[in-house]
N, C-alpha and C positions, 0 to 999 in steps of 0.2 A: 597823513601828510605832515610832510617835514618843513620846521622852520627853527632856524637861529634864534633861539633864548639866550638874551642879556640881562644880566641882574648889574645895576650900577650901585654900588656900596658907597662908604664912607672911606672906605680904605684900598678898595681894591673894583675890578671890573672883571665879570665870572661869564663865562657864555660855553654852549655846547648847542650842536645840532641837537633835535627832538623831535622825536615820532607823537604827533599829537593825539594819536588812535591810541596809546598804552602809557604815554608818560614815560616812556625809555629816554636814555641820552644815546643819542647816535655815535657817539663818540667821547672821548674824555675829556671832561670837563677843564678849561684853559682860563687860568687866572691873570690877569696885568694889573700889577701894584699901581696904585695913585701916591705919589707924593703931596703933600699938602691939601689944597683945593684946589682941583684943577680950573680952569676956565671953562666957557662952554667950547669954545674952540677947541679946546685943548682935548677935553673931553671925547668932543668929537673924533680927534684925531688915534683915539685909544679905542675907540668903537670901530672906527677902519682898520685896524692893528688886529682888533680879534676878528671881525670878518673875514679879514685877510690871511689868519691864521687856517681857517677853514676853509678858504678860497670859496668863501659864500655869494650864489649871485640872485638868491631864493629869498623871500618873507622874511622879515626881521621883527620880533618882538623884544621892545627894552622897558625892563621896570626899573622907575626912580623914583626916590625916597622924597618925595613932595607931592601936596596937592597935584592930579591933573583933570586939566577940562578939556578933553578933545586934544587935539595935538600940542597944546600949552603947558607950562610950568608954571603955577601960581605959586607953591614955596618952596625953599631949599634950607632948609636949618641946619643940615649937615656937611654942606658942600657950597661951592660959589656960589654968591648973593648973585650976581649977573645970570644964572637960571633963572629968579625969576622973570615970568613975562615972555620966556623963551620957548620959539615955537621948536621943540626937540625934535619932532617930525620929521621938519624940514630939514634942520642941521642935521639929524644923522642918516637922513637919505641922502640930503648932497653929498655928505663925505664918505659912505658906501656904495651909493649908485642903487639901492637896495627900495623895495617897500619897506617903511616902518610903523608899527603901531606902536603906541605909548599906552603905559598904567603905571600908578604906583605899585610901588616894589611890593608892600605887604601883601596889598590886593592882589599881585601877582603871587605870592606864595599861597595865600588862601586856596587861591583859583586850584591849584595843583594840589592840596591837601582834600580840597571839597570834592574833585573829580576822582582822582584815584588814590590818596593818602587815608590819614588819621579821621577825616569825614565823610568819607565816602560813605553814600547810605543814612545818612545820621538826618533826620527831621529835625525841626525847631531853630532854635538860635543857636550859631555856630561863631566862637570868638576867637580869631587868630592874633597870639601877640609874637612878634618876632624882635628877640632880642641882641642886639650888638653893638654898631655906633652910637645907634637912639632906640628907640622904641616902636615896631612898624605895628599898626594895627589892620584887621578883616573881620569885616561882617558878615554874617550872612544869615540868614531868614529862608526858611523852607529850602534850601538851595540855591538863593539870588542873592547876590552880591548887592551890598550898600557900600558904594563908592569911595573913597576918602575918609572915612574914619578919624582918621589921626589923633586916637586915645592918648598918643604916647607923652603929646602935648598938654593933657589934661592938667589944671594946675597942682602941685603940691608945693607946700611951703612960698608960696607966691610965684615957683618956680614951672618950667614942664618936667612933668614926671619922669620922662625918659633922661633928665639930670642925675637921679636918684637909684633908678631899677632896670638899666641898660644896661649889657653884658661890661660895655666899657665904661659907666660908673663901676661897678664893682671893683675893678682895676682901678681906677682911678683915686676910689676912696679903700684900696685896701681892706675889703671887706671878705671875713670869710664867707664860707657857701650857706651857713647859718645865719647870721646877721643881715646878710642880702638877702637871704630864701625869707626871710619874717617879714622887709620892708616890702619885697616882690607882693608876700601875699596883702599887705595891708591896704596896696594898690591894687591889686585882684579884686579885692572884699567892695573898693568902692566901685568899681565896674559892672561886677556881678549884682549891688544896689540898683545899678542904673539900668541895666540890661536884663539880667537873669538869662544869661544862656545856660543852654544843657550839655555844652559841652566848651571846653577851652584848652587849645592846643597849643604848646609852646615851641618855638622853632630859632632860627637862627644857630649859631653853630655852638652855642651854649648848649644847646640842650641834649647836644649827646652827654652830657654829664645831670642829667636831669634828677636821678637819683641821688645826686648829693644835694640837689635842695629844693624839689617836688614835696618832700617830707615836711620840709617849714611851712607852707603856704596855704595850706590847711584850706582848699577853697568848698564853695556849697557845689559846685558842679563838677562833674566827674575831668577832671584834670588829665591829659596826655600830650606827649612828644610828637614833636612834626614826624613823619615816617623819611619826608626828603630831607629833612636836616637842611643843611648849606644848597642843596639843588633845588630848593623849593620855588623860590624865584625865578631859577633860569626855567624850568617848566611851565610855570603859572605864564612869564611871559610870552613864552611860544603858543598857549592857550590862547589868552588873551588873542594875540593877533590872527590866530585862525578862526577865531567868530568876528573880525571886525569885514566888514564889506568894501 
């Protein structure tokens, strides 16, 4: 099945058609940068532009960085506050004229890794963390997704963990990979004590530099980089759409 996967992030919207039987992109990924925090209406125009780039008329899967219940977005920590309560399935469906399925962006990335990437054929508990503008998380048990885990907002020093351990926080705080890796390791240690995962997958653009900071994390579980890197959200959003009735 061919589905357009779209990954909405804090600084850009990315997408590509996906073969959901193999997880392969069927065209080069297209990226549209977003300035500031676009309103839902402005984001709908960006999604429309991305679909038009591929001349797309089929089903679309959209990953969004927030808690998702059915067609609605309930939280929007790093994007416009008006997304809270927004029926994004209707919003993006009307702008593109296509059938749309909506999923949390980290859950989408996790689906891609579990089905085709670093988590394939792994039993037990698997935790995926995506490090970017914020920290996304996806939790799987025996291959089943626990939706909207949102562990990036676990309180640390009175603030969301992503304020300290996202890749954006590393840049903002001008931290070396060694210093940032140790803080990330402290955060991972907290998650391990709560969840006891057997495998931890680190995704997001920074995962391509995993050799620079993995050595400072020192987890109990096996730690691996995501195999899809920045394409995981696109592939997983398409997989999610393929599974919706």
